[in-house]
C-alpha atoms as a printed R data frame, in Angstrom:
    type eleno elety resid chain resno       x      y       z
1   ATOM     1    CA   MET     A     1 -14.904 48.869  -8.833
2   ATOM     2    CA   THR     A     2 -11.953 49.401  -6.640
3   ATOM     3    CA   THR     A     3  -9.092 50.788  -8.401
4   ATOM     4    CA   ALA     A     4  -5.998 48.810  -8.475
5   ATOM     5    CA   THR     A     5  -3.448 50.017  -5.829
6   ATOM     6    CA   ALA     A     6  -0.504 50.198  -8.680
7   ATOM     7    CA   ASP     A     7  -2.564 52.652 -10.410
8   ATOM     8    CA   LEU     A     8  -3.301 54.598  -7.378
9   ATOM     9    CA   TYR     A     9   0.278 54.963  -6.668
10  ATOM    10    CA   ASP     A    10   1.200 55.708 -10.269
11  ATOM    11    CA   GLU     A    11  -1.402 58.544  -9.742
12  ATOM    12    CA   HIS     A    12  -0.869 59.779  -6.422
13  ATOM    13    CA   GLY     A    13   2.795 58.746  -5.555
14  ATOM    14    CA   ASP     A    14   3.859 59.863  -2.138
15  ATOM    15    CA   ASP     A    15   0.605 61.251  -1.201
16  ATOM    16    CA   LEU     A    16   0.055 57.417  -0.331
17  ATOM    17    CA   GLN     A    17   1.977 55.221   2.121
18  ATOM    18    CA   SER     A    18   2.747 51.844   1.019
19  ATOM    19    CA   VAL     A    19   2.952 49.037   3.489
20  ATOM    20    CA   PRO     A    20   6.032 47.123   2.981
21  ATOM    21    CA   LEU     A    21   5.105 43.795   5.170
22  ATOM    22    CA   GLN     A    22   3.607 41.021   3.008
23  ATOM    23    CA   PHE     A    23   0.077 40.427   4.151
24  ATOM    24    CA   GLN     A    24  -1.729 37.446   3.001
25  ATOM    25    CA   ASP     A    25  -4.889 37.717   1.194
26  ATOM    26    CA   LEU     A    26  -7.471 35.428   3.138
27  ATOM    27    CA   GLY     A    27 -11.162 36.555   2.423
28  ATOM    28    CA   GLY     A    28 -13.277 36.146  -0.494
29  ATOM    29    CA   VAL     A    29 -13.030 39.749  -1.606
30  ATOM    30    CA   ARG     A    30  -9.363 40.416  -2.795
31  ATOM    31    CA   ALA     A    31  -9.872 44.065  -3.404
32  ATOM    32    CA   PHE     A    32 -11.493 46.467  -0.949
33  ATOM    33    CA   SER     A    33 -10.927 50.140   0.180
34  ATOM    34    CA   GLY     A    34 -12.841 52.220   2.939
35  ATOM    35    CA   PRO     A    35 -12.068 54.510   5.594
36  ATOM    36    CA   VAL     A    36 -10.015 53.169   8.507
37  ATOM    37    CA   ARG     A    37 -11.028 52.608  11.965
38  ATOM    38    CA   THR     A    38  -8.318 50.925  13.923
39  ATOM    39    CA   VAL     A    39  -7.996 48.662  17.008
40  ATOM    40    CA   LYS     A    40  -4.738 48.021  18.852
41  ATOM    41    CA   CYS     A    41  -4.773 44.736  20.679
42  ATOM    42    CA   HIS     A    42  -2.489 41.943  21.698
43  ATOM    43    CA   GLU     A    43  -3.914 38.370  21.641
44  ATOM    44    CA   ASP     A    44  -7.148 39.479  22.752
45  ATOM    45    CA   ASN     A    45  -9.889 40.154  20.394
46  ATOM    46    CA   ALA     A    46 -12.919 41.338  22.416
47  ATOM    47    CA   LEU     A    47 -12.599 44.914  21.124
48  ATOM    48    CA   LEU     A    48 -12.359 43.762  17.473
49  ATOM    49    CA   LYS     A    49 -15.397 42.004  17.991
50  ATOM    50    CA   SER     A    50 -17.220 44.896  19.830
51  ATOM    51    CA   VAL     A    51 -16.254 47.254  17.033
52  ATOM    52    CA   LEU     A    52 -17.055 44.954  13.859
53  ATOM    53    CA   SER     A    53 -20.757 44.431  15.760
54  ATOM    54    CA   LYS     A    54 -21.534 47.791  14.825
55  ATOM    55    CA   PRO     A    55 -22.405 49.165  11.527
56  ATOM    56    CA   GLY     A    56 -19.296 49.550   9.479
57  ATOM    57    CA   ALA     A    57 -20.778 51.776   6.616
58  ATOM    58    CA   GLY     A    58 -18.043 50.482   4.268
59  ATOM    59    CA   ALA     A    59 -14.807 51.221   6.730
60  ATOM    60    CA   VAL     A    60 -11.955 48.815   6.851
61  ATOM    61    CA   LEU     A    61 -10.996 47.881  10.418
62  ATOM    62    CA   VAL     A    62  -7.244 47.851  10.890
63  ATOM    63    CA   VAL     A    63  -5.924 45.651  14.043
64  ATOM    64    CA   ASP     A    64  -2.614 46.069  15.255
65  ATOM    65    CA   GLY     A    65  -2.247 42.868  16.855
66  ATOM    66    CA   GLY     A    66   1.710 43.541  17.318
67  ATOM    67    CA   GLY     A    67   2.425 40.999  14.633
68  ATOM    68    CA   SER     A    68   1.751 38.262  17.068
69  ATOM    69    CA   LEU     A    69   1.031 34.899  15.289
70  ATOM    70    CA   GLU     A    70   0.321 33.013  18.801
71  ATOM    71    CA   ARG     A    71  -3.359 33.711  18.942
72  ATOM    72    CA   ALA     A    72  -5.942 34.278  16.000
73  ATOM    73    CA   LEU     A    73  -7.745 37.453  16.479
74  ATOM    74    CA   MET     A    74 -10.634 36.726  13.967
75  ATOM    75    CA   GLY     A    75 -12.424 33.627  12.728
76  ATOM    76    CA   ASP     A    76 -15.627 32.659  10.831
77  ATOM    77    CA   MET     A    77 -17.847 33.820  13.340
78  ATOM    78    CA   ILE     A    78 -16.489 37.787  14.046
79  ATOM    79    CA   ALA     A    79 -16.018 37.868   9.929
80  ATOM    80    CA   THR     A    80 -19.591 37.060   9.679
81  ATOM    81    CA   ILE     A    81 -20.388 39.674  12.220
82  ATOM    82    CA   ALA     A    82 -18.202 42.241  10.288
83  ATOM    83    CA   ILE     A    83 -20.122 41.057   7.042
84  ATOM    84    CA   GLU     A    84 -23.639 41.501   8.268
85  ATOM    85    CA   ASN     A    85 -22.637 44.933   9.840
86  ATOM    86    CA   GLY     A    86 -21.555 46.552   6.411
87  ATOM    87    CA   TRP     A    87 -17.767 46.453   6.716
88  ATOM    88    CA   SER     A    88 -15.685 46.407   3.596
89  ATOM    89    CA   GLY     A    89 -12.572 44.660   4.904
90  ATOM    90    CA   VAL     A    90 -10.161 43.682   7.949
91  ATOM    91    CA   ILE     A    91  -6.631 44.275   7.992
92  ATOM    92    CA   ILE     A    92  -4.730 42.291  10.564
93  ATOM    93    CA   ASN     A    93  -1.320 42.664  11.887
94  ATOM    94    CA   GLY     A    94  -1.370 39.228  13.440
95  ATOM    95    CA   ALA     A    95  -3.167 35.990  13.037
96  ATOM    96    CA   ILE     A    96  -6.404 34.682  11.819
97  ATOM    97    CA   ARG     A    97  -8.207 31.223  11.821
98  ATOM    98    CA   ASP     A    98 -10.967 29.295  10.049
99  ATOM    99    CA   ARG     A    99  -9.049 29.939   6.938
100 ATOM   100    CA   ALA     A   100 -11.062 27.679   4.471
101 ATOM   101    CA   VAL     A   101 -14.227 29.573   5.591
102 ATOM   102    CA   LEU     A   102 -12.904 33.025   5.419
103 ATOM   103    CA   ALA     A   103 -11.820 32.407   1.654
104 ATOM   104    CA   ASP     A   104 -15.677 31.786   0.823
105 ATOM   105    CA   LEU     A   105 -16.749 34.950   2.773
106 ATOM   106    CA   GLN     A   106 -17.581 38.153   0.789
107 ATOM   107    CA   LEU     A   107 -15.244 40.319   2.960
108 ATOM   108    CA   GLY     A   108 -11.803 41.737   2.179
109 ATOM   109    CA   ILE     A   109  -9.247 40.149   4.608
110 ATOM   110    CA   LYS     A   110  -5.674 40.408   4.808
111 ATOM   111    CA   ALA     A   111  -3.411 39.044   7.836
112 ATOM   112    CA   LEU     A   112   0.059 38.071   8.177
113 ATOM   113    CA   GLY     A   113  -1.001 34.148   8.736
114 ATOM   114    CA   SER     A   114  -3.362 31.597  10.467
115 ATOM   115    CA   ASN     A   115  -3.389 29.914  14.010
116 ATOM   116    CA   PRO     A   116  -6.151 27.892  15.159
117 ATOM   117    CA   ARG     A   117  -5.481 29.065  18.714
118 ATOM   118    CA   LYS     A   118  -8.245 31.260  19.834
119 ATOM   119    CA   SER     A   119  -7.397 34.493  21.417
120 ATOM   120    CA   THR     A   120  -8.207 35.942  24.986
121 ATOM   121    CA   LYS     A   121 -11.140 37.809  25.729
122 ATOM   122    CA   ASN     A   122 -10.312 40.437  28.389
123 ATOM   123    CA   GLY     A   123 -11.181 43.465  26.461
124 ATOM   124    CA   SER     A   124  -7.572 45.196  26.708
125 ATOM   125    CA   GLY     A   125  -6.584 47.458  23.900
126 ATOM   126    CA   GLU     A   126  -7.474 50.782  22.211
127 ATOM   127    CA   VAL     A   127 -10.079 51.875  19.515
128 ATOM   128    CA   ASP     A   128  -9.872 54.583  16.943
129 ATOM   129    CA   VAL     A   129  -5.905 55.543  17.854
130 ATOM   130    CA   PRO     A   130  -3.630 55.994  15.216
131 ATOM   131    CA   VAL     A   131  -1.696 52.650  14.741
132 ATOM   132    CA   THR     A   132   2.065 51.970  13.146
133 ATOM   133    CA   ILE     A   133   2.251 48.749  11.042
134 ATOM   134    CA   GLY     A   134   5.282 48.143   8.935
135 ATOM   135    CA   GLY     A   135   6.482 51.935   9.490
136 ATOM   136    CA   VAL     A   136   3.285 52.913   8.072
137 ATOM   137    CA   VAL     A   137   1.022 55.082  10.085
138 ATOM   138    CA   PHE     A   138  -3.029 54.236   9.744
139 ATOM   139    CA   ALA     A   139  -4.983 57.167  11.119
140 ATOM   140    CA   PRO     A   140  -8.600 56.859  11.885
141 ATOM   141    CA   GLY     A   141 -10.460 58.151   8.764
142 ATOM   142    CA   ALA     A   142  -7.816 57.964   6.265
143 ATOM   143    CA   MET     A   143  -8.893 56.145   3.286
144 ATOM   144    CA   VAL     A   144  -7.113 52.761   2.854
145 ATOM   145    CA   HIS     A   145  -6.928 50.671  -0.507
146 ATOM   146    CA   ALA     A   146  -6.008 47.131  -0.424
147 ATOM   147    CA   ASP     A   147  -5.709 44.314  -3.302
148 ATOM   148    CA   LEU     A   148  -3.367 41.490  -4.195
149 ATOM   149    CA   ASP     A   149  -0.330 44.065  -4.690
150 ATOM   150    CA   GLY     A   150  -0.644 45.296  -1.310
151 ATOM   151    CA   ILE     A   151  -1.949 48.053   0.977
152 ATOM   152    CA   LEU     A   152  -1.959 51.856   0.668
153 ATOM   153    CA   VAL     A   153  -3.180 54.368   2.941
154 ATOM   154    CA   GLU     A   154  -3.237 58.232   2.950
155 ATOM   155    CA   LYS     A   155  -0.822 59.747   4.824
156 ATOM   156    CA   PRO     A   156  -2.025 61.665   7.974
157 ATOM   157    CA   ALA     A   157  -2.210 65.432   8.065
158 ATOM   158    CA   ALA     A   158   0.835 67.200   9.072
């Protein structure tokens, strides 16, 4: 069972970063945690799909889509791939689609919103680089915790 983010923050305080952006809870799993993996992309989900197609071992993929709501970076097919490969969750600084289906999948999903328009598939972007979302740094390997209250992530090593 995942410890509530409020309890984690009470216990660890400023050793954790709290994401101020108000992400929507869109998956069937409302509380999830795991080591961070990252993808940085803009309106292109080819790298995201490639990473989620590999074993996740309980990791959480943090996707920095630059906050764009112009195109969905993940839908039901890619989310199903993530489940099949053992990912704990996906946090997307951008949009998803297939909202009704995602709500029933056993995957933690947080995103800014939804848009039925699909992404481009050029493969541009970066994998496993530190990304900053809402002033919070997500470093690959850091532990991230997410639930209905929000998102906490370990601070990067100084």
